Structures are given as C-alpha cells and as structure tokens.
Backbone bond lengths (Angstrom), bond angles and torsions (degrees), N, CA, C in turn:
res aa  C-N    CA-C-N  psi(-1)  N-CA   C-N-CA  omega(-1)  CA-C   N-CA-C  phi
1 X - - - 1.474 - - 1.525 108.78 -
2 X 1.307 116.12 131.12 1.463 120.41 -177.82 1.518 110.68 -69.28
3 X 1.352 114.61 163.95 1.460 119.11 179.35 1.515 112.10 -60.42
4 X 1.326 116.27 -37.88 1.464 120.11 179.06 1.514 111.70 -63.84
5 X 1.328 115.31 -43.37 1.468 120.29 179.70 1.521 111.12 -64.39
6 X 1.341 116.12 -37.72 1.462 120.32 178.74 1.531 110.91 -64.13
7 X 1.343 114.53 -43.06 1.462 118.40 179.88 1.525 111.04 -63.99
8 X 1.330 116.54 -39.87 1.465 120.46 178.06 1.522 110.98 -64.21
9 X 1.349 116.41 -40.11 1.458 120.49 179.10 1.526 111.08 -65.46
10 X 1.340 115.74 -41.79 1.463 120.26 178.42 1.538 110.92 -62.82
11 X 1.350 114.80 -40.49 1.457 119.15 179.29 1.518 110.86 -63.88
12 X 1.368 115.50 -42.81 1.473 119.26 178.37 1.524 110.93 -62.61
13 X 1.345 116.75 -39.84 1.472 121.14 179.27 1.530 110.67 -64.54
14 X 1.344 115.79 -41.53 1.462 119.55 178.59 1.528 111.26 -63.07
15 X 1.336 115.20 -43.75 1.462 119.41 179.62 1.526 110.86 -64.94
16 X 1.353 114.99 -36.37 1.461 119.32 178.49 1.531 110.46 -64.51
17 X 1.360 115.59 -43.71 1.468 119.55 179.60 1.527 110.80 -64.40
18 X 1.355 115.87 -39.81 1.464 119.20 177.28 1.525 111.05 -62.18
19 X 1.328 115.66 -40.81 1.461 119.89 179.27 1.514 111.96 -63.78
20 X 1.353 115.00 -41.66 1.474 119.40 178.22 1.521 110.25 -64.57
21 X 1.345 116.06 -43.50 1.469 120.42 179.69 1.521 110.79 -62.02
22 X 1.349 116.03 -42.51 1.461 119.91 179.10 1.522 111.30 -63.73
23 X 1.342 115.74 -42.64 1.468 120.26 179.52 1.527 110.52 -62.97
24 X 1.352 116.17 -41.82 1.473 119.99 178.98 1.520 110.42 -64.64
25 X 1.352 115.47 -40.78 1.467 119.42 179.40 1.512 111.56 -62.65
26 X 1.324 116.14 -43.80 1.468 120.37 178.65 1.522 110.56 -63.64
27 X 1.336 116.39 -41.83 1.468 120.90 179.77 1.529 110.81 -61.74
28 X 1.345 116.09 -45.51 1.464 119.95 179.81 1.525 110.75 -64.37
29 X 1.335 115.73 -39.89 1.466 119.50 178.25 1.521 111.16 -61.16
30 X 1.332 115.57 -44.83 1.461 119.69 -179.80 1.528 111.04 -64.88
31 X 1.349 115.76 -38.43 1.473 119.34 177.77 1.522 110.73 -63.25
32 X 1.344 115.58 -46.35 1.462 119.66 179.97 1.529 111.03 -63.10
33 X 1.330 115.61 -41.85 1.470 119.94 178.47 1.522 110.41 -62.84
34 X 1.345 115.17 -40.54 1.461 119.22 179.74 1.516 111.83 -64.50
35 X 1.343 116.03 -42.85 1.470 120.53 178.64 1.528 109.78 -63.14
36 X 1.344 115.65 -44.71 1.463 119.40 179.27 1.523 110.45 -61.95
37 X 1.330 116.77 -44.71 1.462 120.84 -179.24 1.529 110.41 -60.31
38 X 1.332 115.89 -45.51 1.466 119.54 179.29 1.523 111.46 -63.25
39 X 1.350 115.66 -38.51 1.468 118.93 -177.82 1.524 112.03 -66.36
40 X 1.342 117.23 -19.55 1.456 120.67 -179.95 1.526 112.98 -89.76
41 X 1.324 117.27 -8.77 1.457 119.42 179.73 1.519 109.73 -74.00
42 X 1.317 115.50 147.87 1.466 120.14 -174.51 1.520 112.29 -61.55
43 X 1.324 117.75 -41.46 1.469 118.74 -175.83 1.521 111.52 -67.94
44 X 1.339 118.49 -35.72 1.474 120.43 177.31 1.519 109.38 -68.40
45 X 1.329 117.07 -43.08 1.457 119.62 -179.71 1.527 111.05 -63.22
46 X 1.335 116.09 -42.08 1.462 118.91 -179.06 1.526 112.45 -71.65
47 X 1.327 116.85 -40.61 1.466 119.95 -174.70 1.519 113.50 -81.48
48 X 1.338 117.65 -31.03 1.457 119.64 -171.06 1.526 114.79 -122.25
49 X 1.327 117.87 -39.51 1.459 119.38 -174.60 1.520 113.09 -91.91
50 X 1.325 116.69 -43.37 1.464 121.01 -177.64 1.523 110.60 -132.41
51 X 1.322 116.79 65.52 1.466 119.27 179.16 1.525 110.32 -68.50
52 X 1.324 116.15 163.00 1.465 119.50 -177.46 1.530 111.07 -138.70
53 X 1.326 117.13 59.00 1.469 117.72 171.66 1.534 108.98 -67.48
54 X 1.302 116.59 157.71 1.470 122.35 -179.45 1.532 111.60 62.87
55 X 1.318 116.49 25.35 1.459 119.86 -177.44 1.526 111.81 -59.96
56 X 1.324 116.54 -44.45 1.467 119.44 -179.06 1.520 111.05 -61.07
57 X 1.335 116.21 -39.77 1.464 120.26 179.74 1.519 110.78 -66.50
58 X 1.323 116.62 -44.29 1.469 120.78 178.94 1.522 110.46 -61.09
59 X 1.324 117.02 -47.43 1.461 120.08 -177.73 1.526 111.19 -67.40
60 X 1.326 115.97 -34.85 1.464 120.18 179.18 1.528 110.98 -61.30
61 X 1.334 116.55 -52.06 1.472 119.34 -177.91 1.526 112.28 -75.17
62 X 1.318 116.73 -28.25 1.464 119.32 174.40 1.524 110.22 -63.50
63 X 1.328 116.81 -40.81 1.460 120.90 176.66 1.524 111.44 -65.26
64 X 1.313 116.36 -43.92 1.467 120.17 -178.08 1.529 111.18 -61.94
65 X 1.348 116.62 -43.11 1.464 120.21 -173.36 1.526 113.90 -99.82
66 X 1.344 116.83 5.71 1.448 119.25 173.63 1.517 114.47 71.20
67 X 1.325 116.97 37.12 1.468 122.32 179.13 1.524 108.68 -112.60
68 X 1.312 116.99 143.04 1.463 120.92 174.35 1.535 107.83 -62.28
69 X 1.325 117.46 121.67 1.456 120.71 -177.21 1.529 112.13 -63.15
70 X 1.332 117.45 -31.12 1.464 120.42 177.64 1.522 110.85 -68.04
71 X 1.323 117.13 -34.99 1.458 120.85 175.91 1.525 110.18 -66.29
72 X 1.332 116.46 -44.58 1.464 120.13 178.14 1.523 110.90 -61.26
73 X 1.339 116.87 -42.40 1.462 120.62 177.69 1.517 110.56 -63.34
74 X 1.334 116.61 -37.94 1.456 120.48 177.90 1.511 112.32 -63.48
75 X 1.329 116.78 -38.29 1.466 121.10 176.88 1.533 109.91 -64.03
76 X 1.318 116.83 -45.57 1.469 119.86 -179.46 1.520 110.62 -63.59
77 X 1.327 116.69 -42.40 1.459 120.11 179.06 1.531 110.61 -60.82
78 X 1.331 116.91 -42.58 1.460 121.04 179.90 1.523 111.83 -69.86
79 X 1.322 116.70 -36.80 1.458 120.81 -175.39 1.526 113.07 -78.51
80 X 1.333 116.99 -44.32 1.467 119.17 -170.18 1.521 114.55 -139.18
81 X 1.331 117.45 -4.55 1.473 121.52 -172.26 1.534 111.12 53.17
82 X 1.328 114.63 36.02 1.461 123.58 176.41 1.535 112.75 63.70
83 X 1.334 116.64 28.00 1.462 120.10 175.03 1.523 108.68 -96.97
84 X 1.320 115.92 124.56 1.466 121.54 -173.04 1.519 112.27 -70.33
85 X 1.329 117.38 -35.96 1.468 121.22 -169.20 1.524 114.12 -92.61
86 X 1.320 117.76 15.98 1.469 120.26 -177.93 1.520 110.32 -76.56
87 X 1.328 115.51 135.70 1.466 121.18 172.76 1.523 107.58 -136.75
88 X 1.319 116.67 127.36 1.463 120.20 -177.05 1.517 110.75 -79.65
89 X 1.341 115.28 166.59 1.465 119.73 178.69 1.523 111.51 -67.16
90 X 1.335 116.03 -17.03 1.466 119.96 177.40 1.519 112.10 -87.89
91 X 1.340 116.45 -9.50 1.457 119.99 177.97 1.508 114.75 104.17
92 X 1.348 118.09 3.29 1.462 120.32 177.35 1.522 109.63 -69.22
93 X 1.337 115.75 142.67 1.466 121.04 -168.78 1.524 111.86 -123.13
94 X 1.330 114.96 140.25 1.456 121.44 164.87 1.508 117.03 79.64
95 X 1.332 114.19 -169.14 1.458 122.86 -172.90 1.529 112.99 -54.84
96 X 1.326 116.81 -44.49 1.459 120.26 -177.18 1.517 112.20 -102.87
97 X 1.349 115.61 13.40 1.466 122.76 173.16 1.530 112.34 47.70
98 X 1.323 114.39 63.11 1.457 120.86 179.64 1.519 110.60 -91.84
99 X 1.332 116.49 135.17 1.459 120.62 172.36 1.530 108.05 -74.45
100 X 1.322 118.02 138.66 1.470 120.19 -177.59 1.530 114.49 -53.90
101 X 1.335 117.64 -39.78 1.468 118.05 -179.55 1.533 111.50 -69.36
102 X 1.330 115.98 -36.33 1.470 119.13 175.86 1.522 110.31 -66.16
103 X 1.332 116.20 -42.60 1.466 120.48 179.93 1.532 110.58 -63.60
104 X 1.325 116.79 -37.30 1.467 119.54 178.06 1.531 110.71 -64.68
105 X 1.331 116.62 -40.36 1.460 120.80 176.47 1.522 110.33 -63.72
106 X 1.332 116.99 -43.67 1.469 121.21 178.94 1.528 110.22 -59.32
107 X 1.340 115.41 -45.98 1.464 119.79 -179.88 1.523 110.90 -58.84
108 X 1.340 116.09 -39.58 1.459 120.34 178.07 1.511 111.84 -64.18
109 X 1.338 116.38 -41.87 1.458 120.82 178.95 1.526 111.37 -66.57
110 X 1.334 115.70 -34.05 1.459 120.49 -179.54 1.525 112.05 -82.54
111 X 1.330 116.40 -12.70 1.457 119.87 -176.29 1.515 112.83 75.53
112 X 1.322 117.14 24.68 1.467 121.75 179.95 1.525 109.17 -92.53
113 X 1.325 116.87 105.10 1.458 121.61 -176.80 1.521 112.93 -86.24
114 X 1.330 116.96 0.84 1.469 120.43 -178.32 1.525 111.98 -90.45
115 X 1.336 117.34 3.64 1.464 120.13 -172.98 1.529 112.38 -60.81
116 X 1.319 114.54 139.72 1.464 122.93 168.08 1.521 106.79 -154.55
117 X 1.323 117.18 158.55 1.469 120.42 179.00 1.524 110.11 -58.97
118 X 1.329 116.10 -38.00 1.465 120.63 -179.65 1.526 110.55 -60.97
119 X 1.328 116.62 -35.36 1.468 119.82 -176.90 1.523 112.32 -65.71
120 X 1.326 117.95 -19.41 1.462 120.86 -179.86 1.520 112.31 -68.38
121 X 1.333 116.63 -14.82 1.461 120.47 176.15 1.524 111.80 -82.54
122 X 1.327 116.21 -9.55 1.462 120.98 176.05 1.531 107.88 -80.14
123 X 1.335 118.67 119.40 1.466 120.55 -176.81 1.523 113.72 -52.80
124 X 1.325 117.84 -41.83 1.465 119.40 -176.92 1.518 111.14 -66.61
125 X 1.328 117.15 -42.59 1.467 120.31 178.51 1.519 110.20 -63.69
126 X 1.315 116.28 -48.15 1.460 120.92 -177.76 1.524 111.65 -60.62
127 X 1.324 116.22 -45.45 1.468 120.55 -179.42 1.528 110.88 -66.15
128 X 1.323 116.99 -43.19 1.464 119.13 -178.43 1.524 111.03 -64.22
129 X 1.345 117.43 -42.56 1.465 120.56 178.20 1.529 110.71 -65.76
130 X 1.337 116.15 -45.44 1.458 119.96 -176.66 1.514 112.75 -63.88
131 X 1.326 117.01 -41.72 1.463 119.59 -179.88 1.530 110.44 -71.92
132 X 1.330 117.22 -37.17 1.469 119.29 174.64 1.524 109.96 -58.23
133 X 1.324 116.04 -44.71 1.466 120.52 -179.06 1.523 111.33 -65.09
134 X 1.327 116.78 -40.70 1.461 121.01 177.63 1.525 110.24 -61.69
135 X 1.337 116.63 -40.89 1.467 120.81 177.43 1.527 111.07 -64.34
136 X 1.331 116.35 -40.44 1.471 120.41 179.17 1.523 110.93 -63.88
137 X 1.327 116.75 -39.52 1.465 120.54 178.53 1.522 110.95 -68.07
138 X 1.325 117.01 -38.59 1.463 119.57 176.70 1.528 110.68 -61.89
139 X 1.319 115.73 -40.36 1.465 119.36 178.71 1.526 110.33 -66.07
140 X 1.335 116.32 -43.17 1.465 120.53 -178.47 1.528 111.50 -60.91
141 X 1.335 115.96 -36.08 1.470 120.46 -177.37 1.534 111.81 -106.39
142 X 1.335 115.18 32.54 1.473 122.37 172.82 1.518 113.71 52.13
143 X 1.334 116.63 41.72 1.452 120.86 175.30 1.515 114.81 77.85
144 X 1.332 117.89 9.09 1.462 121.21 -179.99 1.534 109.29 -81.85
145 X 1.331 116.45 106.65 1.465 120.64 -176.51 1.520 112.45 -63.83
146 X 1.327 117.57 -35.82 1.464 120.33 -178.76 1.524 110.55 -63.76
147 X 1.314 116.76 -47.22 1.464 120.47 178.50 1.526 111.29 -66.28
148 X 1.329 116.67 -39.53 1.467 120.41 179.51 1.529 110.80 -63.65
149 X 1.321 116.75 -43.38 1.465 120.15 179.21 1.521 111.20 -67.47
150 X 1.327 116.58 -39.11 1.466 119.80 177.01 1.527 110.15 -61.26
151 X 1.337 116.14 -40.48 1.459 120.29 178.71 1.522 111.31 -68.64
152 X 1.325 117.57 -35.88 1.460 121.25 177.75 1.524 109.82 -60.89
153 X 1.326 116.19 -37.04 1.458 120.38 -177.78 1.527 113.61 -86.22
154 X 1.324 116.15 -45.85 1.466 119.90 -171.56 1.523 113.75 -103.94
155 X 1.330 116.84 -10.34 1.457 120.16 -178.71 1.519 111.90 102.98
156 X 1.313 115.49 145.07 1.462 121.09 -178.10 1.517 111.55 -62.48
157 X 1.333 116.18 -40.14 1.464 120.43 -178.00 1.513 112.33 -60.76
158 X 1.325 117.03 -41.65 1.461 120.14 179.43 1.523 111.26 -63.80
159 X 1.327 116.63 -44.07 1.468 119.82 -179.09 1.522 110.57 -64.97
160 X 1.318 116.99 -41.21 1.463 120.03 177.59 1.527 110.85 -62.33
161 X 1.338 116.17 -38.81 1.470 120.29 177.66 1.523 111.33 -64.65
162 X 1.338 116.14 -41.95 1.469 119.54 178.92 1.528 110.91 -63.34
163 X 1.317 115.68 -38.83 1.462 119.25 -179.80 1.526 110.48 -62.67
164 X 1.327 116.21 -42.00 1.467 119.60 178.44 1.527 111.06 -69.46
165 X 1.323 116.60 -44.44 1.459 121.59 -174.99 1.521 112.64 -67.59
166 X 1.322 116.10 -42.49 1.469 120.16 -174.91 1.526 113.63 -101.94
167 X 1.318 116.46 0.70 1.456 119.69 178.06 1.518 113.96 70.82
168 X 1.331 116.37 28.54 1.461 118.97 178.57 1.523 109.82 -68.98
169 X 1.331 115.66 144.20 1.458 121.65 174.39 1.529 109.03 -104.32
170 X 1.330 115.18 176.26 1.457 119.29 -177.99 1.529 112.73 -67.77
171 X 1.340 117.05 -13.95 1.459 119.71 177.20 1.534 112.16 -94.96
172 X 1.319 117.10 17.40 1.473 122.20 -179.94 1.528 110.24 -52.56
173 X 1.345 116.62 134.63 1.460 119.85 -177.03 1.527 114.45 -140.72
174 X 1.328 118.19 -4.17 1.464 121.19 -175.90 1.523 110.56 -90.28
175 X 1.321 116.08 90.63 1.466 121.34 -176.91 1.524 111.39 -57.16
176 X 1.327 116.97 -33.39 1.464 121.01 -176.61 1.526 112.53 -64.40
177 X 1.323 118.03 -15.99 1.460 121.12 179.74 1.529 113.06 -86.55
178 X 1.313 117.52 -6.12 1.466 120.02 176.94 1.526 107.94 -64.99
179 X 1.338 118.65 123.40 1.467 120.86 -170.58 1.529 115.69 -71.80
180 X 1.337 118.95 -24.56 1.461 121.50 178.69 1.523 108.95 -88.50
181 X 1.331 116.57 121.11 1.467 119.83 179.93 1.523 111.16 -60.24
182 X 1.330 116.86 -40.82 1.463 120.25 -179.43 1.519 110.94 -60.60
183 X 1.329 116.23 -44.89 1.465 120.73 -179.01 1.523 110.68 -69.69
184 X 1.308 116.63 -40.34 1.464 121.11 178.32 1.537 110.54 -58.45
185 X 1.329 115.71 -48.27 1.467 120.57 -179.81 1.528 111.11 -67.50
186 X 1.328 116.01 -34.76 1.461 120.49 179.18 1.527 110.49 -62.95
187 X 1.328 116.39 -47.33 1.469 120.34 -178.50 1.527 110.21 -62.14
188 X 1.312 116.84 -45.36 1.465 120.21 179.10 1.526 111.10 -61.52
189 X 1.326 116.28 -39.50 1.466 120.61 -179.30 1.521 110.88 -66.14
190 X 1.316 117.49 -44.81 1.466 120.59 -179.54 1.526 110.67 -63.76
191 X 1.319 117.04 -42.36 1.466 119.75 179.57 1.529 111.15 -63.76
192 X 1.325 116.40 -37.07 1.467 120.37 175.95 1.526 110.02 -63.91
193 X 1.344 116.22 -45.70 1.467 120.11 -179.65 1.517 110.70 -66.02
194 X 1.323 117.55 -37.41 1.465 120.43 177.57 1.522 110.51 -55.90
195 X 1.329 116.04 -46.01 1.470 120.43 -179.61 1.526 110.60 -63.96
196 X 1.332 117.10 -39.44 1.462 121.15 179.48 1.525 110.76 -63.00
197 X 1.336 116.69 -47.51 1.467 119.84 -179.19 1.522 111.11 -67.86
198 X 1.313 116.49 -33.13 1.462 119.95 177.24 1.527 110.60 -64.93
199 X 1.339 116.10 -41.64 1.465 120.67 -178.54 1.528 112.29 -73.40
200 X 1.336 116.26 -39.09 1.468 120.35 -173.64 1.521 113.28 -81.65
201 X 1.330 115.91 -31.61 1.471 119.44 -173.51 1.533 109.60 -125.11
202 X 1.301 115.70 80.29 1.461 119.92 179.74 1.520 110.16 -69.16
203 X 1.326 114.34 142.79 1.454 119.63 177.75 1.514 109.88 -106.32
204 X 1.336 115.98 150.01 1.465 119.85 176.53 1.518 109.07 -70.45
205 X 1.312 116.39 151.45 1.463 121.11 -176.19 1.525 110.20 -86.85
206 X 1.330 115.24 64.60 1.470 119.47 -179.60 1.518 111.87 -94.79
207 X 1.342 115.87 1.22 1.456 118.38 -178.59 1.511 111.04 93.42
208 X 1.312 116.47 162.00 1.458 122.92 -177.88 1.512 108.95 -122.55
209 X 1.326 115.56 134.07 1.456 120.60 175.30 1.513 107.70 -79.41
210 X 1.293 118.51 126.41 1.459 120.93 -175.49 1.512 110.84 -122.52
211 X 1.312 116.28 75.35 1.456 120.40 175.36 1.529 107.89 -70.59
212 X 1.315 116.73 133.04 1.463 119.74 -177.60 1.511 110.27 -79.12
213 X 1.349 115.69 157.87 1.459 121.25 -179.93 1.537 109.93 -60.82
214 X 1.352 115.57 -37.52 1.476 117.65 -176.32 1.525 112.01 -62.55
215 X 1.338 116.97 -31.14 1.456 120.32 -174.89 1.511 114.13 -92.37
216 X 1.339 116.40 4.30 1.459 118.34 -179.14 1.503 110.51 -90.18
C-alpha cells in the first residue's frame, strides 16, 4: 500500500473513531437526560426518592403538637430515609434517630411511663417522641426552624452556646454561619426535603391542631 493510501486509511480510521465517540457521547447524554427526566416525574419522586410511609402517623402527631408535617417528614427523610430498623454508630434509634437518653427524657416530659429502648423501634412511638421533641425545640427557639433543626442535630446546648458566642438572635437565618459542617449540611438538607414533601404531598386545608408544649 502506498504512503498516500496509508494516510487516507488512517484518516478514515480517525474519522470513524470520532464518529463512534460522538455517537457514544450522544447516547450517554440521552441516557442521562432520560434518567433526569424520569427522576423529575411525580411517581418516581414519590415511590423512590421521597417516599412517605407512616404519613398518617406523621400528620396525626404533627397536628397534635403543632409542627408542620412536611418539616417532620423532612427530618425523618434526613435521619433514616423512613427505614424503621436504622441505628447509628452513636446509638440513635429508629425513624427519627432518637438517642435513648433523649427519648427517656421526652417520655418523662410527656408522662409516658411505658418507655423502653425497645419501644423506640415502634414507628408510632418513635414518630410521636420525635415530633414532640421537634415541637419543644421550636418553642425553645421562638419558632425558628433553623435553630430548632440545628439543635435536633447538634444538641440544644451547642446551639445555645453558638447564640451566646456569635451573638445570634432568635431571628437567626444564615445557615452558612453554623460552625459545624455536619449540622450546617443537615439543616440545609432537611429544609430541602421539607419543600419536596410540601410540594409532593399537599394537605387539605382542614386546619391544624396546635396543642401547646405547656399543656402536654
């Protein structure tokens, strides 16, 4: 084969490889677009990305304790992705990832004498304790969801210390100023999930029961 013929063959091979690469790129793009498109459909989001098992239980206790049910669902999604049998390496248990000592304190505040660590694996017990605690934190921080969520993740004492140290007021709203990266990301994640559950699972406007913390 002459040098000219070889060069022509090499050029054809290069063009062929470019064509294959372009075709593969287009195929991958279409696949990614298809996956993204499917992920935005309501049924995929509800069934796979943002499921809502125990919805009636969440809404029931959210109504009783005056908490936005979408916020409570967002906490559960962030904590356990609605898996009942999850236990963290720190010992937090169940759907709302309650520490046993915190749950025991909650039970005492609620007057629930049936408390046991085993009971935290019961979805209804776990949800009722977790939402009660979320309501108590909201009350402690004057209805500020960001501070309440930070306290749910990092502890009330830490949030109170940050407020004193950094001069935060009860209207604090700058999530980026939260000094713990884990807590900062947690708050942002819960707020994102809250919006998702609010959009995907609309509630009827029948009103919300708002029992105060003092009367519980």
